C-alpha positions as CSV (number, residue, x, y, z in Angstrom):
1,M,36.5,30.5,19.1
2,K,32.9,31.1,18.7
3,K,33.1,28.9,15.6
4,I,34.8,26.0,17.5
5,I,32.1,25.9,19.7
6,A,29.2,26.4,17.4
7,L,30.9,23.3,15.4
8,L,31.0,21.5,18.4
9,L,27.4,22.0,19.5
10,L,26.2,21.0,16.3
11,V,28.3,17.6,16.3
12,F,26.7,17.1,20.0
13,F,23.4,17.5,18.3
14,V,23.9,16.0,15.4
15,S,25.5,12.9,17.1
16,T,22.2,12.8,19.9
17,G,19.9,12.8,16.7
18,F,21.6,10.1,15.0
19,A,21.9,8.1,18.5
20,K,17.9,8.3,19.2
21,T,16.9,7.6,15.8
22,G,19.2,4.7,15.5
23,N,17.5,3.7,18.8
24,T,14.4,3.8,17.2
25,K,15.2,2.0,14.0
26,K,16.4,-0.7,16.4
27,L,13.2,-1.2,18.0
28,F,11.8,-2.3,14.8
29,A,14.1,-4.2,13.3
30,A,12.7,-7.9,12.9
31,R,15.7,-9.0,14.4
32,N,15.4,-7.2,17.7
33,I,11.4,-7.4,17.8
34,K,11.9,-11.5,17.6
35,K,14.8,-11.0,20.5
36,T,12.6,-9.5,22.9
37,M,9.7,-11.5,22.1
38,K,11.8,-14.6,22.9
39,N,13.1,-12.8,26.4
40,V,9.7,-12.1,27.0
41,T,8.2,-15.1,26.4
42,I,11.2,-17.5,28.0
43,W,10.7,-15.1,31.2
44,Q,7.0,-15.5,31.4
45,L,7.1,-19.0,31.2
46,K,9.5,-19.5,33.7
47,N,7.5,-17.2,36.1
48,P,3.9,-18.6,35.9
49,K,1.6,-17.0,38.2
50,H,-2.4,-18.7,37.7
51,E,-3.5,-21.8,36.7
52,L,-3.3,-22.6,33.3
53,T,-6.9,-22.7,32.2
54,D,-7.3,-18.8,33.9
55,W,-8.2,-16.3,31.9
56,T,-5.0,-14.3,32.9
57,N,-2.9,-17.5,31.1
58,G,-5.6,-17.1,27.9
59,A,-4.6,-13.6,27.3
60,F,-1.1,-14.4,27.4
61,Y,-1.0,-17.9,25.7
62,A,-2.8,-16.0,23.0
63,G,0.4,-13.7,22.7
64,V,2.8,-17.1,23.1
65,S,1.2,-18.5,19.9
66,A,1.7,-15.2,18.0
67,A,5.1,-15.5,19.8
68,W,5.8,-18.9,17.6
69,E,4.3,-17.8,14.4
70,T,6.5,-14.8,14.7
71,T,10.2,-16.5,15.7
72,K,9.4,-20.3,14.6
73,S,11.3,-21.0,18.1
74,K,10.7,-24.8,18.8
75,T,11.1,-24.1,22.4
76,I,7.7,-21.4,22.6
77,Y,5.9,-24.6,20.4
78,Q,6.7,-27.0,22.7
79,A,5.2,-24.3,25.6
80,M,2.0,-24.5,24.1
81,I,1.9,-28.5,23.6
82,D,2.8,-29.0,27.7
83,M,0.7,-26.3,28.6
84,G,-2.6,-28.0,26.4
85,E,-1.3,-31.3,27.6
86,K,-1.0,-30.0,31.2
87,N,-4.8,-28.9,30.7
88,D,-5.7,-32.0,29.4
89,W,-6.9,-29.7,26.7
90,K,-9.6,-28.4,28.5
91,P,-11.4,-25.2,29.2
92,G,-11.8,-24.3,32.8
93,K,-14.6,-25.9,34.7
94,R,-17.2,-22.8,34.2
95,W,-18.8,-24.0,31.1
96,Y,-21.0,-20.8,31.2
97,H,-17.8,-18.3,31.6
98,A,-16.2,-16.6,29.0
99,D,-13.5,-16.4,31.0
100,D,-12.9,-20.1,31.4
101,I,-12.7,-20.6,27.4
102,A,-10.2,-17.9,26.6
103,I,-7.4,-20.6,26.8
104,C,-9.1,-22.4,24.3
105,Q,-7.8,-19.8,21.5
106,T,-4.2,-21.7,22.1
107,Y,-5.5,-25.2,21.7
108,V,-7.0,-23.9,18.3
109,D,-4.3,-22.7,17.1
110,V,-2.1,-26.0,18.1
111,Y,-4.9,-28.4,16.7
112,K,-4.4,-26.3,13.0
113,V,-1.1,-27.5,12.9
114,E,-1.5,-30.8,14.6
115,K,-5.0,-31.5,13.4
116,K,-5.5,-34.1,16.5
117,Q,-9.0,-34.1,17.7
118,V,-8.4,-34.3,21.6
119,M,-7.0,-30.7,21.5
120,I,-10.5,-29.2,20.3
121,Q,-12.9,-32.0,21.6
122,P,-13.6,-30.7,25.4
123,F,-14.0,-27.5,23.7
124,I,-16.2,-28.7,21.5
125,D,-18.0,-30.2,24.5
126,T,-18.5,-27.0,26.5
127,L,-19.7,-25.1,23.5
128,A,-22.9,-27.7,23.3
129,I,-23.4,-27.0,26.9
130,F,-22.9,-23.2,26.7
131,M,-25.2,-22.7,23.6
132,K,-27.8,-25.0,25.2
133,K,-28.4,-23.9,28.7
134,P,-29.7,-20.7,30.2
135,Y,-27.1,-18.5,32.1
136,P,-27.1,-19.6,35.4
137,A,-27.7,-16.0,37.2
138,K,-30.0,-13.6,37.9
139,G,-31.0,-10.3,36.5
140,I,-28.6,-10.1,33.4
141,A,-29.3,-13.7,32.7
142,T,-30.0,-13.2,29.3
143,I,-26.3,-11.3,28.9
144,K,-24.0,-14.1,28.7
145,W,-21.0,-11.6,28.0
146,W,-21.6,-8.6,30.4
147,W,-18.4,-7.4,30.7
148,C,-16.4,-5.6,28.0
149,D,-13.2,-7.5,28.4
150,A,-15.2,-11.4,27.9
151,L,-15.4,-9.9,24.1
152,F,-11.7,-10.7,24.0
153,M,-12.1,-14.4,25.9
154,G,-15.0,-15.5,24.4
155,P,-16.2,-14.6,20.5
156,P,-12.5,-15.2,19.3
157,A,-12.6,-19.0,20.7
158,M,-15.4,-19.4,19.4
159,V,-15.1,-17.9,16.1
160,K,-11.7,-19.8,15.5
161,L,-13.5,-23.2,16.6
162,G,-15.8,-22.6,13.9
163,I,-13.4,-21.7,11.3
164,A,-11.1,-24.8,12.1
165,T,-13.8,-27.2,11.7
166,G,-16.7,-25.5,9.4
167,N,-19.6,-25.1,12.2
168,N,-20.5,-21.8,11.4
169,S,-23.1,-22.6,14.2
170,Y,-20.2,-21.4,16.5
171,L,-19.9,-18.0,14.7
172,A,-23.5,-17.0,14.7
173,Y,-24.0,-17.2,18.5
174,S,-20.6,-15.8,18.8
175,D,-22.3,-12.7,16.6
176,Q,-25.2,-13.0,18.6
177,L,-23.7,-12.7,21.9
178,F,-21.1,-10.1,21.1
179,K,-24.2,-8.0,19.8
180,E,-26.0,-8.0,23.1
181,S,-22.8,-7.1,24.9
182,Y,-22.5,-4.5,22.6
183,N,-25.9,-3.0,22.8
184,L,-25.6,-3.2,26.8
185,L,-22.2,-1.8,26.5
186,Y,-21.0,0.7,24.0
187,D,-21.5,4.2,24.6
188,K,-22.1,5.6,20.9
189,E,-21.4,9.0,21.9
190,E,-17.5,8.4,23.4
191,H,-17.4,5.2,21.1
192,L,-15.9,3.1,23.9
193,F,-17.0,0.3,26.2
194,A,-18.0,0.8,29.7
195,R,-16.5,-2.4,31.8
196,D,-20.2,-3.3,32.9
197,L,-23.3,-2.0,33.7
198,K,-21.9,-0.8,37.0
199,Y,-20.1,2.1,34.8
200,V,-23.4,2.8,32.6
201,I,-24.0,6.6,32.6
202,K,-27.7,6.6,33.7
203,N,-28.6,10.1,34.2
204,D,-30.2,9.6,37.3
205,G,-27.8,11.5,39.7
206,K,-26.1,8.6,40.9
207,D,-23.3,8.3,38.2
208,I,-19.8,7.0,38.7
209,R,-17.4,9.2,37.2
210,E,-13.6,10.0,37.3
211,A,-12.3,13.1,39.4
212,N,-12.6,15.5,36.5
213,G,-16.4,14.8,36.2
214,K,-15.8,12.5,32.8
215,K,-17.2,8.7,32.3
216,I,-15.4,6.0,33.4
217,F,-13.6,4.2,30.3
218,W,-11.2,1.4,31.5
219,S,-8.3,1.4,29.3
220,R,-7.3,-2.5,29.4
221,G,-11.3,-3.2,28.9
222,N,-11.5,-1.3,26.0
223,G,-8.0,-2.7,24.7
224,W,-9.3,-5.9,25.0
225,V,-12.1,-5.6,22.8
226,M,-9.9,-4.0,20.1
227,G,-7.5,-7.2,20.6
228,G,-10.9,-9.2,20.5
229,I,-12.3,-7.6,17.4
230,V,-9.0,-8.1,15.5
231,R,-8.8,-11.8,16.5
232,I,-12.3,-12.4,15.8
233,L,-11.3,-10.7,12.0
234,S,-8.2,-12.2,11.4
235,E,-10.6,-15.4,11.1
236,L,-13.7,-14.8,9.5
237,P,-13.7,-14.9,5.8
238,A,-13.6,-12.1,3.7
239,D,-17.5,-12.4,2.4
240,Y,-18.6,-13.2,5.6
241,S,-21.9,-11.2,5.8
242,G,-21.4,-10.3,9.4
243,R,-17.7,-9.1,8.6
244,D,-18.9,-5.0,8.6
245,F,-20.5,-5.1,11.8
246,Y,-16.8,-5.5,13.2
247,I,-14.9,-3.6,11.1
248,N,-17.1,-0.4,11.4
249,L,-16.8,-0.7,14.7
250,F,-13.4,-1.3,14.9
251,K,-12.6,1.8,12.9
252,E,-14.8,3.8,15.1
253,M,-13.0,2.6,18.4
254,A,-9.4,2.9,16.7
255,V,-10.3,7.0,16.0
256,R,-11.4,7.3,19.4
257,L,-8.3,5.4,20.8
258,K,-6.1,7.6,18.4
259,E,-7.0,10.9,19.9
260,L,-6.2,9.7,23.7
261,Q,-2.9,8.2,23.4
262,Q,-0.5,10.1,25.7
263,A,2.9,11.8,24.6
264,D,4.9,8.3,26.1
265,G,3.2,6.7,23.4
266,L,0.6,4.6,26.1
267,W,-2.8,4.9,27.1
268,R,-3.6,5.4,31.4
269,A,-5.6,3.4,33.2
270,S,-8.6,5.7,33.1
271,L,-8.9,6.8,29.3
272,L,-10.7,10.1,29.7
273,D,-8.6,11.1,32.9
274,P,-5.1,10.4,32.5
275,E,-4.2,13.1,34.6
276,S,-5.0,11.1,37.7
277,Y,-3.5,7.9,36.5
278,P,0.3,9.0,36.0
279,G,2.5,6.1,34.0
280,G,1.2,4.3,31.0
281,E,-0.6,1.3,31.5
282,V,0.9,-1.6,29.0
283,S,-2.0,-4.1,28.7
284,G,-4.7,-1.8,27.3
285,S,-1.8,-0.3,25.3
286,G,-0.6,-3.3,24.4
287,F,-4.0,-4.5,23.0
288,D,-4.1,-1.4,21.3
289,C,-0.7,-1.2,19.7
290,Y,-1.6,-5.0,18.6
291,A,-4.9,-3.9,16.9
292,M,-4.0,-1.0,15.0
293,A,-0.8,-2.5,13.8
294,W,-3.1,-5.3,12.5
295,G,-5.5,-2.3,11.0
296,I,-2.8,-1.5,9.1
297,N,-1.5,-4.2,7.7
298,N,-4.4,-5.6,6.5
299,G,-5.6,-2.2,5.2
300,I,-8.5,-1.1,7.4
301,L,-6.6,1.7,8.8
302,D,-5.2,4.9,7.1
303,K,-1.3,4.0,7.4
304,A,-0.2,7.9,7.1
305,A,-2.9,8.3,10.1
306,Y,-2.0,5.2,12.5
307,L,1.5,4.4,11.7
308,P,3.1,7.1,13.9
309,V,0.1,5.9,16.5
310,V,1.6,2.2,16.3
311,E,5.4,3.2,16.5
312,K,5.0,5.6,19.7
313,A,3.0,2.8,21.1
314,W,5.9,0.4,20.5
315,I,8.7,2.8,21.3
316,G,6.6,3.3,24.6
317,L,5.8,-0.5,25.5
318,N,9.6,-1.4,24.6
319,K,10.8,1.3,27.5
320,C,8.2,-1.2,29.8
321,V,10.6,-4.5,29.4
322,Q,13.0,-5.0,32.2
323,K,16.5,-6.4,31.3
324,D,15.5,-9.7,32.2
325,G,12.5,-10.1,29.9
326,H,9.6,-9.3,31.9
327,V,7.3,-6.6,31.4
328,G,6.5,-3.7,33.6
329,W,3.5,-1.5,34.0
330,V,1.1,-3.6,34.1
331,Q,-2.1,-2.7,36.1
332,P,-2.9,-5.9,38.5
333,I,-6.3,-8.0,38.5
334,G,-9.2,-5.7,38.8
335,A,-12.4,-4.4,37.1
336,D,-11.6,-0.8,36.7
337,P,-9.2,2.1,36.5
338,K,-6.5,1.6,39.8
339,K,-3.2,3.3,40.4
340,N,-1.6,0.4,42.0
341,F,1.2,-0.3,39.7
342,N,4.1,0.5,38.8
343,A,7.5,-0.2,36.6
344,D,7.6,-3.4,38.6
345,S,4.3,-4.3,38.1
346,W,3.7,-7.3,36.0
347,E,1.5,-9.8,35.0
348,V,0.8,-13.0,32.8
349,Y,-1.5,-10.8,30.3
350,G,0.7,-7.6,30.0
351,S,3.1,-10.1,28.1
352,G,0.5,-11.5,26.2
353,A,-0.1,-8.1,25.1
354,F,3.3,-7.1,24.4
355,L,3.8,-10.0,22.3
356,L,0.3,-9.7,20.5
357,A,1.6,-6.1,19.4
358,G,5.2,-7.4,18.4
359,S,3.4,-10.0,16.4
360,E,2.0,-7.1,14.5
361,V,4.8,-4.4,14.3
362,I,7.1,-6.8,12.9
363,K,4.9,-6.7,9.8
364,L,4.7,-2.8,9.4
365,K,6.3,-1.4,6.3
366,R,7.7,2.1,7.2
């Protein structure tokens, strides 16, 4: 009798293990990744939330472009065309603001296929003003990208345009502004970016810190920086003189973020105080997964060290995708860590981050 019970238990555990292994393997199957990416894209396209030139859609349509490149779906490609035409291929109204040129990343992607000047001319005209006029503000007027998530919005768009048109002045100016932001916000001890000057620790007794006494580093902000670096490196030529700066920064941040990943594969809204922020945050985690998968695929990150990180992240992210295709556990719009989100919380940039992650995970050789 004991032998029979032992045998039954063995069969149970083995079958359960195989079931879990099978489910995990399915998440990494190319067919399944494409299906999930299509579902997420279509659901989000059917559920718009902001003006099409808004920075939120800049992040979302970056993911839409990645989804099209991955799936070659005509429906998804047409959605990019439709978006551009509705916007008259124009950025937002603020010529000086990185948020308002984020959508131009997708315009350039479409231009590379269609070769129609109308798709990039408004962006060119906007940058002509941006590169000549001073920032219309006081105090931090010389720092145009004074908040860390701007490094996803502005630099990739400018670099993409520079490469597409052969105009290296866009690359040089982007380098200059990126480094200004780096010098302003990058913590060389923690190897993370403060969201803005408010969170830069000044040792004057008035520091803003988390409940555990640690510095405040926002997951989404740092995820967007990682995503921005990857999108820059994806465009820059291998022999570009400034490339090493981005590679070194990328590697440094990847090491730190690897250490801060939680057991469920996701990162918390506040990177250094995960206990105060239960539940993984998808937009930051999606960009981290995307960036690290890209690093592996391009030989910049060590596969043995980072593949387990990416695999855990991808499994965790998929648990946040609902059956109808909407991506939950996304922190709402804000400028710092918050607890105001749950399994039903969604935002368009969360979908964008997931799609970007999928576009690189599918390329992994496991």
